[in-house]
C-alpha positions, 0 to 999 in steps of 0.5 A: 914905503909898502902895502900901507902906502898902497892902501892910502892911494887905494882909499883915494882911488876907491872915491873916484866916480867919473873919469875926470876925477881920475884924471885930475888925481893921476895929473896932481900925483905927476906934478909931485915927481921931480923930472929926471932927465938923468934917468932917461937912457936906454938902460932905464927905458920901460919897453911896452909902456903906454907912453915912454917911461923910464925907471932907475933902480938903486940898492942902499944896503938892503933896500931899494929906491926907484926914480921914475919918468914919462912922457905922459902926465897920466903914466907919471902919476901911475908911476909915482904911485908905483914907485912910492909903493916899492921905495925903501923895501926889501927885494923880498918885500918887493917881490911879494907885491903883485899886480893884484894888490893894485886891483882897486886902482887897476879897475879905475884905468882903461886896458892900456893904463892897466898894461902899463901899470902891469909893465911897471911892476914887472919891471921893478921885480926884473930890476930887483932880481938882477940887483940880487944876482950881481 
């Protein structure tokens, strides 16, 4: 995926006029994630997120794939956007994508959701950096 994927999500979020529309969109996205109990381990836990959340990273050749789950449907919806943005990218391309690339989306979120978004992006950056040193 890539910034083009994020742009598609950004367009959808730019049309949101109220909190109900935001939550409806995030819940719809959350329903698209296959719940992955297998990734719910201490190693995959994302500390500091608004609710319990887990992410698993695997590298296939030169690209990364991520699985995500959360106990909160809203955070699961945010996770879907982030994972779709970063999936199938190289370490180099992942590290170029920062929180500011999500600014239109972030502007629709409350402060705790923004923090969770930042924490998730940071965790992906950490995982790919660690994966490149192994």
